[in-house]
ROVEXTOR-604757 format. One record per residue: residue in three letters; x negated, y negated, z negated of N, C-alpha, C, CB in turn. Coordinates in nm, 3 decimals, always signed. Glycine has a CB too. Example, Ala and Ser with C-alpha at 12.3 -4.5 7.8 and 13.67 -1.06 7.14 Angstrom:
2
<"ALA" <-1.319 +0.569 -0.780> <-1.230 +0.450 -0.780> <-1.320 +0.330 -0.780> <-1.131 +0.447 -0.905>>
<"SER" <-1.285 +0.225 -0.708> <-1.367 +0.106 -0.714> <-1.290 -0.003 -0.787> <-1.408 +0.060 -0.572>>
END
This chain:
153
<"UNK" <-10.427 -0.456 -6.803> <-10.324 -0.558 -6.822> <-10.230 -0.514 -6.934> <-10.246 -0.582 -6.690>>
<"UNK" <-10.197 -0.606 -7.020> <-10.108 -0.578 -7.132> <-9.974 -0.646 -7.108> <-10.171 -0.624 -7.266>>
<"UNK" <-9.867 -0.571 -7.131> <-9.732 -0.625 -7.118> <-9.654 -0.593 -7.245> <-9.660 -0.566 -6.993>>
<"UNK" <-9.545 -0.665 -7.263> <-9.466 -0.653 -7.386> <-9.320 -0.631 -7.350> <-9.482 -0.780 -7.474>>
<"UNK" <-9.263 -0.524 -7.402> <-9.124 -0.487 -7.373> <-9.041 -0.511 -7.498> <-9.113 -0.338 -7.327>>
<"UNK" <-8.939 -0.598 -7.489> <-8.851 -0.618 -7.605> <-8.792 -0.484 -7.649> <-8.738 -0.719 -7.571>>
<"UNK" <-8.790 -0.463 -7.779> <-8.738 -0.338 -7.834> <-8.590 -0.326 -7.802> <-8.761 -0.330 -7.986>>
<"UNK" <-8.551 -0.208 -7.760> <-8.414 -0.175 -7.723> <-8.370 -0.059 -7.812> <-8.402 -0.139 -7.569>>
<"UNK" <-8.240 -0.044 -7.829> <-8.186 +0.066 -7.910> <-8.246 +0.200 -7.866> <-8.032 +0.071 -7.897>>
<"UNK" <-8.265 +0.218 -7.736> <-8.320 +0.346 -7.685> <-8.464 +0.368 -7.727> <-8.311 +0.349 -7.533>>
<"UNK" <-8.533 +0.263 -7.775> <-8.674 +0.274 -7.812> <-8.697 +0.300 -7.961> <-8.746 +0.148 -7.773>>
<"UNK" <-8.591 +0.311 -8.037> <-8.605 +0.321 -8.183> <-8.684 +0.445 -8.224> <-8.467 +0.323 -8.249>>
<"UNK" <-8.659 +0.558 -8.162> <-8.735 +0.679 -8.198> <-8.883 +0.664 -8.166> <-8.679 +0.801 -8.125>>
<"UNK" <-8.912 +0.595 -8.057> <-9.052 +0.573 -8.017> <-9.123 +0.486 -8.119> <-9.059 +0.509 -7.878>>
<"UNK" <-9.061 +0.374 -8.157> <-9.128 +0.282 -8.249> <-9.139 +0.342 -8.389> <-9.053 +0.148 -8.255>>
<"UNK" <-9.039 +0.416 -8.433> <-9.048 +0.475 -8.567> <-9.155 +0.585 -8.572> <-8.913 +0.532 -8.610>>
<"UNK" <-9.178 +0.651 -8.461> <-9.287 +0.750 -8.455> <-9.422 +0.680 -8.471> <-9.282 +0.828 -8.320>>
<"UNK" <-9.438 +0.566 -8.403> <-9.563 +0.490 -8.418> <-9.575 +0.432 -8.559> <-9.569 +0.378 -8.313>>
<"UNK" <-9.462 +0.394 -8.619> <-9.464 +0.342 -8.756> <-9.520 +0.448 -8.851> <-9.322 +0.299 -8.800>>
<"UNK" <-9.482 +0.573 -8.829> <-9.535 +0.681 -8.913> <-9.687 +0.684 -8.905> <-9.476 +0.817 -8.870>>
<"UNK" <-9.741 +0.672 -8.784> <-9.885 +0.672 -8.767> <-9.949 +0.552 -8.836> <-9.921 +0.673 -8.617>>
<"UNK" <-9.886 +0.434 -8.821> <-9.937 +0.312 -8.881> <-9.935 +0.322 -9.034> <-9.854 +0.191 -8.835>>
<"UNK" <-9.824 +0.366 -9.090> <-9.810 +0.375 -9.235> <-9.903 +0.480 -9.293> <-9.665 +0.407 -9.272>>
<"UNK" <-9.934 +0.583 -9.219> <-10.023 +0.689 -9.266> <-10.165 +0.637 -9.293> <-10.028 +0.803 -9.165>>
<"UNK" <-10.205 +0.532 -9.222> <-10.339 +0.477 -9.240> <-10.362 +0.440 -9.386> <-10.360 +0.353 -9.151>>
<"UNK" <-10.263 +0.381 -9.450> <-10.275 +0.338 -9.590> <-10.187 +0.418 -9.684> <-10.241 +0.191 -9.602>>
<"UNK" <-10.139 +0.532 -9.637> <-10.053 +0.620 -9.717> <-9.927 +0.550 -9.768> <-10.131 +0.674 -9.834>>
<"UNK" <-9.870 +0.462 -9.685> <-9.743 +0.398 -9.722> <-9.629 +0.497 -9.699> <-9.720 +0.267 -9.640>>
<"UNK" <-9.532 +0.496 -9.788> <-9.416 +0.584 -9.767> <-9.328 +0.529 -9.654> <-9.333 +0.597 -9.898>>
<"UNK" <-9.265 +0.619 -9.583> <-9.171 +0.578 -9.479> <-9.060 +0.682 -9.471> <-9.242 +0.562 -9.341>>
<"UNK" <-8.939 +0.634 -9.462> <-8.822 +0.719 -9.440> <-8.774 +0.687 -9.299> <-8.707 +0.694 -9.549>>
<"UNK" <-8.798 +0.776 -9.206> <-8.770 +0.754 -9.065> <-8.622 +0.722 -9.042> <-8.810 +0.876 -8.982>>
<"UNK" <-8.533 +0.793 -9.108> <-8.390 +0.769 -9.085> <-8.350 +0.630 -9.134> <-8.305 +0.876 -9.157>>
<"UNK" <-8.404 +0.586 -9.246> <-8.376 +0.451 -9.295> <-8.433 +0.349 -9.196> <-8.436 +0.429 -9.437>>
<"UNK" <-8.555 +0.373 -9.149> <-8.617 +0.280 -9.054> <-8.536 +0.271 -8.925> <-8.761 +0.324 -9.022>>
<"UNK" <-8.483 +0.381 -8.879> <-8.400 +0.380 -8.757> <-8.276 +0.295 -8.778> <-8.360 +0.523 -8.717>>
<"UNK" <-8.212 +0.307 -8.894> <-8.093 +0.227 -8.924> <-8.130 +0.078 -8.935> <-8.026 +0.275 -9.055>>
<"UNK" <-8.244 +0.050 -8.996> <-8.289 -0.089 -9.008> <-8.314 -0.150 -8.870> <-8.416 -0.097 -9.094>>
<"UNK" <-8.373 -0.073 -8.778> <-8.397 -0.124 -8.644> <-8.265 -0.151 -8.571> <-8.481 -0.025 -8.564>>
<"UNK" <-8.164 -0.070 -8.593> <-8.033 -0.097 -8.530> <-7.979 -0.230 -8.579> <-7.932 +0.017 -8.561>>
<"UNK" <-7.989 -0.255 -8.708> <-7.944 -0.384 -8.764> <-8.030 -0.498 -8.711> <-7.951 -0.380 -8.919>>
<"UNK" <-8.161 -0.479 -8.708> <-8.255 -0.582 -8.665> <-8.232 -0.621 -8.520> <-8.399 -0.533 -8.684>>
<"UNK" <-8.216 -0.523 -8.434> <-8.197 -0.550 -8.291> <-8.064 -0.621 -8.265> <-8.202 -0.419 -8.211>>
<"UNK" <-7.964 -0.591 -8.346> <-7.831 -0.648 -8.322> <-7.818 -0.795 -8.365> <-7.727 -0.566 -8.395>>
<"UNK" <-7.917 -0.847 -8.437> <-7.911 -0.986 -8.483> <-8.042 -1.056 -8.449> <-7.885 -0.992 -8.637>>
<"UNK" <-8.045 -1.128 -8.337> <-8.169 -1.192 -8.291> <-8.219 -1.301 -8.385> <-8.149 -1.251 -8.154>>
<"UNK" <-8.135 -1.345 -8.481> <-8.182 -1.442 -8.580> <-8.277 -1.380 -8.682> <-8.062 -1.503 -8.653>>
<"UNK" <-8.282 -1.247 -8.688> <-8.372 -1.180 -8.781> <-8.516 -1.179 -8.730> <-8.326 -1.038 -8.806>>
<"UNK" <-8.532 -1.174 -8.599> <-8.667 -1.173 -8.543> <-8.671 -1.097 -8.412> <-8.765 -1.110 -8.641>>
<"UNK" <-8.792 -1.060 -8.372> <-8.813 -0.992 -8.244> <-8.913 -0.879 -8.266> <-8.865 -1.092 -8.135>>
<"UNK" <-8.893 -0.771 -8.191> <-8.987 -0.659 -8.191> <-9.018 -0.624 -8.046> <-8.929 -0.535 -8.269>>
<"UNK" <-9.141 -0.588 -8.022> <-9.186 -0.556 -7.886> <-9.273 -0.432 -7.886> <-9.263 -0.675 -7.825>>
<"UNK" <-9.257 -0.352 -7.784> <-9.350 -0.243 -7.758> <-9.464 -0.300 -7.676> <-9.281 -0.122 -7.685>>
<"UNK" <-9.585 -0.258 -7.705> <-9.703 -0.305 -7.633> <-9.745 -0.198 -7.534> <-9.820 -0.339 -7.732>>
<"UNK" <-9.753 -0.236 -7.407> <-9.794 -0.144 -7.302> <-9.923 -0.197 -7.239> <-9.682 -0.128 -7.194>>
<"UNK" <-10.007 -0.104 -7.195> <-10.135 -0.145 -7.137> <-10.170 -0.052 -7.021> <-10.247 -0.143 -7.244>>
<"UNK" <-10.228 -0.111 -6.918> <-10.277 -0.030 -6.806> <-10.414 -0.083 -6.764> <-10.178 -0.034 -6.685>>
<"UNK" <-10.505 +0.008 -6.742> <-10.636 -0.026 -6.687> <-10.626 -0.017 -6.536> <-10.749 +0.068 -6.743>>
<"UNK" <-10.711 -0.085 -6.468> <-10.717 -0.092 -6.322> <-10.654 +0.028 -6.250> <-10.859 -0.105 -6.280>>
<"UNK" <-10.537 +0.006 -6.194> <-10.471 +0.105 -6.111> <-10.406 +0.220 -6.185> <-10.567 +0.159 -6.018>>
<"UNK" <-10.417 +0.225 -6.315> <-10.355 +0.334 -6.392> <-10.213 +0.300 -6.431> <-10.438 +0.364 -6.516>>
<"UNK" <-10.135 +0.401 -6.461> <-9.999 +0.384 -6.507> <-10.000 +0.319 -6.645> <-9.924 +0.520 -6.511>>
<"UNK" <-9.905 +0.231 -6.669> <-9.894 +0.164 -6.797> <-9.862 +0.265 -6.907> <-9.785 +0.054 -6.791>>
<"UNK" <-9.932 +0.251 -7.021> <-9.911 +0.341 -7.134> <-9.866 +0.261 -7.256> <-10.040 +0.420 -7.166>>
<"UNK" <-9.782 +0.322 -7.336> <-9.738 +0.262 -7.462> <-9.853 +0.273 -7.562> <-9.608 +0.331 -7.516>>
<"UNK" <-9.900 +0.159 -7.611> <-10.018 +0.160 -7.698> <-9.992 +0.103 -7.838> <-10.129 +0.082 -7.633>>
<"UNK" <-9.873 +0.048 -7.863> <-9.845 -0.006 -7.994> <-9.716 -0.084 -8.000> <-9.957 -0.093 -8.037>>
<"UNK" <-9.702 -0.161 -8.107> <-9.583 -0.244 -8.124> <-9.617 -0.363 -8.212> <-9.467 -0.162 -8.186>>
<"UNK" <-9.529 -0.461 -8.207> <-9.544 -0.581 -8.291> <-9.405 -0.628 -8.332> <-9.622 -0.694 -8.215>>
<"UNK" <-9.394 -0.674 -8.457> <-9.266 -0.720 -8.511> <-9.286 -0.857 -8.573> <-9.209 -0.619 -8.617>>
<"UNK" <-9.203 -0.952 -8.531> <-9.204 -1.088 -8.583> <-9.070 -1.113 -8.652> <-9.230 -1.193 -8.468>>
<"UNK" <-9.074 -1.152 -8.780> <-8.955 -1.174 -8.862> <-8.938 -1.324 -8.884> <-8.967 -1.098 -8.999>>
<"UNK" <-8.815 -1.374 -8.871> <-8.789 -1.517 -8.892> <-8.739 -1.547 -9.032> <-8.687 -1.566 -8.790>>
<"UNK" <-8.784 -1.662 -9.083> <-8.746 -1.711 -9.215> <-8.727 -1.862 -9.202> <-8.855 -1.675 -9.325>>
<"UNK" <-8.640 -1.920 -9.284> <-8.623 -2.066 -9.286> <-8.700 -2.122 -9.404> <-8.473 -2.105 -9.293>>
<"UNK" <-8.774 -2.230 -9.382> <-8.856 -2.290 -9.487> <-8.835 -2.441 -9.493> <-9.003 -2.258 -9.464>>
<"UNK" <-8.801 -2.491 -9.611> <-8.793 -2.635 -9.629> <-8.933 -2.695 -9.632> <-8.717 -2.670 -9.759>>
<"UNK" <-9.026 -2.623 -9.692> <-9.164 -2.674 -9.698> <-9.220 -2.702 -9.559> <-9.254 -2.574 -9.771>>
<"UNK" <-9.193 -2.613 -9.464> <-9.246 -2.629 -9.329> <-9.144 -2.688 -9.231> <-9.294 -2.495 -9.277>>
<"UNK" <-9.032 -2.734 -9.286> <-8.930 -2.808 -9.209> <-8.867 -2.729 -9.096> <-8.991 -2.933 -9.153>>
<"UNK" <-8.830 -2.607 -9.127> <-8.758 -2.528 -9.027> <-8.799 -2.382 -9.027> <-8.780 -2.585 -8.891>>
<"UNK" <-8.781 -2.323 -8.911> <-8.805 -2.180 -8.895> <-8.954 -2.149 -8.899> <-8.744 -2.129 -8.764>>
<"UNK" <-8.990 -2.050 -8.981> <-9.125 -1.995 -8.979> <-9.111 -1.847 -8.948> <-9.200 -2.020 -9.117>>
<"UNK" <-9.222 -1.782 -8.926> <-9.218 -1.640 -8.893> <-9.319 -1.566 -8.978> <-9.244 -1.617 -8.743>>
<"UNK" <-9.291 -1.440 -8.996> <-9.383 -1.349 -9.063> <-9.417 -1.241 -8.962> <-9.321 -1.288 -9.195>>
<"UNK" <-9.545 -1.230 -8.931> <-9.590 -1.123 -8.843> <-9.589 -0.998 -8.929> <-9.734 -1.152 -8.779>>
<"UNK" <-9.478 -0.927 -8.926> <-9.452 -0.817 -9.018> <-9.540 -0.696 -8.989> <-9.306 -0.777 -9.012>>
<"UNK" <-9.553 -0.661 -8.862> <-9.635 -0.546 -8.827> <-9.695 -0.565 -8.688> <-9.553 -0.416 -8.832>>
<"UNK" <-9.821 -0.528 -8.678> <-9.891 -0.521 -8.549> <-9.971 -0.392 -8.552> <-9.984 -0.647 -8.524>>
<"UNK" <-9.934 -0.300 -8.466> <-10.001 -0.170 -8.461> <-10.046 -0.143 -8.318> <-9.906 -0.057 -8.511>>
<"UNK" <-10.173 -0.108 -8.306> <-10.229 -0.064 -8.178> <-10.297 +0.069 -8.204> <-10.330 -0.171 -8.119>>
<"UNK" <-10.265 +0.167 -8.122> <-10.325 +0.299 -8.138> <-10.477 +0.287 -8.138> <-10.278 +0.394 -8.025>>
<"UNK" <-10.540 +0.364 -8.225> <-10.684 +0.353 -8.246> <-10.764 +0.366 -8.116> <-10.730 +0.459 -8.343>>
<"UNK" <-10.722 +0.453 -8.026> <-10.797 +0.474 -7.902> <-10.792 +0.352 -7.809> <-10.743 +0.595 -7.828>>
<"UNK" <-10.705 +0.254 -7.839> <-10.694 +0.133 -7.757> <-10.751 +0.010 -7.826> <-10.550 +0.109 -7.721>>
<"UNK" <-10.800 +0.026 -7.947> <-10.859 -0.088 -8.018> <-10.991 -0.127 -7.952> <-10.882 -0.054 -8.168>>
<"UNK" <-11.024 -0.255 -7.957> <-11.148 -0.304 -7.899> <-11.140 -0.333 -7.750> <-11.255 -0.206 -7.924>>
<"UNK" <-11.019 -0.332 -7.694> <-11.001 -0.357 -7.550> <-10.936 -0.492 -7.521> <-10.917 -0.246 -7.488>>
<"UNK" <-10.924 -0.576 -7.624> <-10.864 -0.708 -7.606> <-10.713 -0.710 -7.619> <-10.902 -0.761 -7.472>>
<"UNK" <-10.654 -0.595 -7.647> <-10.508 -0.586 -7.657> <-10.457 -0.664 -7.779> <-10.463 -0.439 -7.666>>
<"UNK" <-10.531 -0.661 -7.888> <-10.491 -0.736 -8.008> <-10.486 -0.884 -7.981> <-10.587 -0.708 -8.122>>
<"UNK" <-10.588 -0.938 -7.915> <-10.590 -1.080 -7.881> <-10.474 -1.116 -7.789> <-10.723 -1.118 -7.816>>
<"UNK" <-10.450 -1.033 -7.688> <-10.340 -1.059 -7.596> <-10.206 -1.056 -7.671> <-10.339 -0.955 -7.482>>
<"UNK" <-10.195 -0.967 -7.769> <-10.071 -0.958 -7.848> <-10.054 -1.083 -7.934> <-10.072 -0.831 -7.937>>
<"UNK" <-10.161 -1.128 -7.996> <-10.154 -1.250 -8.077> <-10.113 -1.369 -7.990> <-10.290 -1.278 -8.147>>
<"UNK" <-10.174 -1.381 -7.872> <-10.138 -1.490 -7.780> <-9.991 -1.482 -7.742> <-10.227 -1.485 -7.653>>
<"UNK" <-9.943 -1.362 -7.715> <-9.802 -1.342 -7.679> <-9.710 -1.382 -7.794> <-9.777 -1.195 -7.639>>
<"UNK" <-9.745 -1.340 -7.915> <-9.663 -1.371 -8.032> <-9.660 -1.521 -8.058> <-9.715 -1.297 -8.157>>
<"UNK" <-9.773 -1.588 -8.041> <-9.776 -1.734 -8.058> <-9.682 -1.800 -7.956> <-9.921 -1.789 -8.041>>
<"UNK" <-9.685 -1.752 -7.833> <-9.597 -1.807 -7.729> <-9.450 -1.783 -7.764> <-9.630 -1.744 -7.592>>
<"UNK" <-9.418 -1.662 -7.808> <-9.281 -1.630 -7.848> <-9.237 -1.721 -7.963> <-9.269 -1.482 -7.889>>
<"UNK" <-9.326 -1.740 -8.060> <-9.293 -1.824 -8.175> <-9.268 -1.969 -8.133> <-9.407 -1.819 -8.278>>
<"UNK" <-9.350 -2.021 -8.044> <-9.327 -2.157 -7.994> <-9.192 -2.168 -7.924> <-9.439 -2.198 -7.899>>
<"UNK" <-9.159 -2.068 -7.845> <-9.030 -2.067 -7.774> <-8.911 -2.064 -7.870> <-9.022 -1.948 -7.679>>
<"UNK" <-8.932 -2.012 -7.990> <-8.826 -2.004 -8.091> <-8.835 -2.119 -8.192> <-8.832 -1.870 -8.164>>
<"UNK" <-8.917 -2.220 -8.160> <-8.933 -2.338 -8.245> <-8.985 -2.303 -8.385> <-8.800 -2.411 -8.256>>
<"UNK" <-9.071 -2.203 -8.391> <-9.132 -2.162 -8.517> <-9.243 -2.260 -8.552> <-9.186 -2.016 -8.508>>
<"UNK" <-9.248 -2.301 -8.679> <-9.345 -2.399 -8.726> <-9.476 -2.337 -8.773> <-9.284 -2.481 -8.837>>
<"UNK" <-9.471 -2.211 -8.817> <-9.585 -2.147 -8.880> <-9.567 -1.996 -8.873> <-9.602 -2.194 -9.027>>
<"UNK" <-9.676 -1.923 -8.861> <-9.671 -1.776 -8.868> <-9.755 -1.731 -8.987> <-9.722 -1.710 -8.734>>
<"UNK" <-9.693 -1.658 -9.075> <-9.762 -1.594 -9.186> <-9.788 -1.448 -9.148> <-9.679 -1.603 -9.319>>
<"UNK" <-9.887 -1.388 -9.213> <-9.907 -1.244 -9.203> <-9.984 -1.199 -9.325> <-9.981 -1.206 -9.071>>
<"UNK" <-9.984 -1.069 -9.347> <-10.067 -1.011 -9.451> <-10.151 -0.902 -9.387> <-9.982 -0.957 -9.571>>
<"UNK" <-10.268 -0.881 -9.442> <-10.359 -0.781 -9.389> <-10.428 -0.713 -9.507> <-10.464 -0.844 -9.290>>
<"UNK" <-10.445 -0.583 -9.495> <-10.512 -0.508 -9.601> <-10.656 -0.556 -9.616> <-10.508 -0.357 -9.572>>
<"UNK" <-10.704 -0.561 -9.740> <-10.842 -0.606 -9.766> <-10.945 -0.522 -9.693> <-10.870 -0.602 -9.916>>
<"UNK" <-10.920 -0.393 -9.678> <-11.017 -0.306 -9.614> <-11.017 -0.316 -9.461> <-10.991 -0.163 -9.654>>
<"UNK" <-10.915 -0.379 -9.405> <-10.902 -0.383 -9.259> <-10.980 -0.501 -9.201> <-10.752 -0.391 -9.217>>
<"UNK" <-11.110 -0.485 -9.198> <-11.198 -0.592 -9.152> <-11.177 -0.626 -9.005> <-11.342 -0.553 -9.175>>
<"UNK" <-11.148 -0.526 -8.921> <-11.126 -0.553 -8.779> <-11.004 -0.643 -8.758> <-11.107 -0.422 -8.701>>
<"UNK" <-10.896 -0.616 -8.831> <-10.776 -0.700 -8.818> <-10.805 -0.841 -8.869> <-10.657 -0.638 -8.896>>
<"UNK" <-10.877 -0.852 -8.980> <-10.909 -0.984 -9.032> <-10.991 -1.063 -8.931> <-10.986 -0.971 -9.165>>
<"UNK" <-11.088 -1.000 -8.869> <-11.169 -1.067 -8.766> <-11.082 -1.112 -8.650> <-11.281 -0.975 -8.716>>
<"UNK" <-10.989 -1.027 -8.607> <-10.898 -1.061 -8.497> <-10.818 -1.186 -8.532> <-10.804 -0.944 -8.464>>
<"UNK" <-10.756 -1.187 -8.649> <-10.671 -1.300 -8.686> <-10.752 -1.428 -8.704> <-10.594 -1.267 -8.814>>
<"UNK" <-10.864 -1.418 -8.771> <-10.947 -1.537 -8.792> <-11.000 -1.593 -8.660> <-11.065 -1.504 -8.885>>
<"UNK" <-11.033 -1.506 -8.566> <-11.082 -1.549 -8.435> <-10.972 -1.612 -8.351> <-11.142 -1.430 -8.360>>
<"UNK" <-10.846 -1.594 -8.393> <-10.732 -1.648 -8.319> <-10.660 -1.756 -8.398> <-10.635 -1.537 -8.282>>
<"UNK" <-10.738 -1.831 -8.475> <-10.693 -1.951 -8.544> <-10.601 -1.929 -8.664> <-10.623 -2.037 -8.448>>
<"UNK" <-10.593 -1.808 -8.716> <-10.526 -1.788 -8.844> <-10.625 -1.826 -8.953> <-10.475 -1.639 -8.861>>
<"UNK" <-10.575 -1.872 -9.065> <-10.659 -1.914 -9.176> <-10.622 -1.836 -9.300> <-10.647 -2.065 -9.200>>
<"UNK" <-10.719 -1.817 -9.387> <-10.690 -1.755 -9.515> <-10.607 -1.856 -9.594> <-10.822 -1.715 -9.592>>
<"UNK" <-10.493 -1.812 -9.643> <-10.402 -1.899 -9.717> <-10.452 -1.908 -9.860> <-10.256 -1.846 -9.712>>
<"UNK" <-10.440 -2.027 -9.920> <-10.492 -2.047 -10.055> <-10.393 -2.007 -10.164> <-10.530 -2.191 -10.073>>
<"UNK" <-10.288 -1.935 -10.128> <-10.190 -1.891 -10.225> <-10.193 -1.738 -10.235> <-10.048 -1.940 -10.186>>
<"UNK" <-10.143 -1.688 -10.344> <-10.132 -1.544 -10.361> <-9.992 -1.501 -10.321> <-10.163 -1.501 -10.507>>
<"UNK" <-9.985 -1.389 -10.252> <-9.858 -1.329 -10.216> <-9.815 -1.237 -10.329> <-9.867 -1.252 -10.081>>
<"UNK" <-9.699 -1.263 -10.387> <-9.645 -1.182 -10.495> <-9.517 -1.116 -10.447> <-9.620 -1.267 -10.622>>
<"UNK" <-9.476 -1.012 -10.515> <-9.350 -0.947 -10.477> <-9.273 -0.904 -10.602> <-9.377 -0.824 -10.386>>
<"UNK" <-9.144 -0.894 -10.586> <-9.054 -0.843 -10.690> <-8.954 -0.753 -10.620> <-8.982 -0.961 -10.769>>
<"UNK" <-8.963 -0.626 -10.644> <-8.874 -0.529 -10.579> <-8.742 -0.522 -10.654> <-8.941 -0.390 -10.574>>
<"UNK" <-8.632 -0.544 -10.583> <-8.500 -0.546 -10.646> <-8.432 -0.411 -10.648> <-8.412 -0.644 -10.577>>
<"UNK" <-8.467 -0.324 -10.556> <-8.403 -0.192 -10.561> <-8.497 -0.084 -10.517> <-8.279 -0.189 -10.474>>
END
């Protein structure tokens, strides 16, 4: 059974530790102290989005922390209101393939509906075929636009 715990200030060290593991997969840089400060800001303003720890237990076993998911809110005139960006979804490798990803996607869709979100965007690395299969199997579509970025600082 998979459950989702809203991120709390007391959980910041736990989630940033998992972020290190997630970012290491693609050699992304991470500054843990900056991430901890960002989570304090993020948690204090529910208009920014929601973050959840993912817990899972197999038949009769104690629930274990297996990952996290972060949903960021944005306002869009094109989509006539609030949209969301599935900023991060991380499941520890030893728990992949157990249906936890699908359960997490279903949970995030439910959360988004409850927040009157019109659309969920996400990005996925080209090499991450398992994640692409998960999203496509759960009604996400390849967007016909290119995602560009401009770093200001």
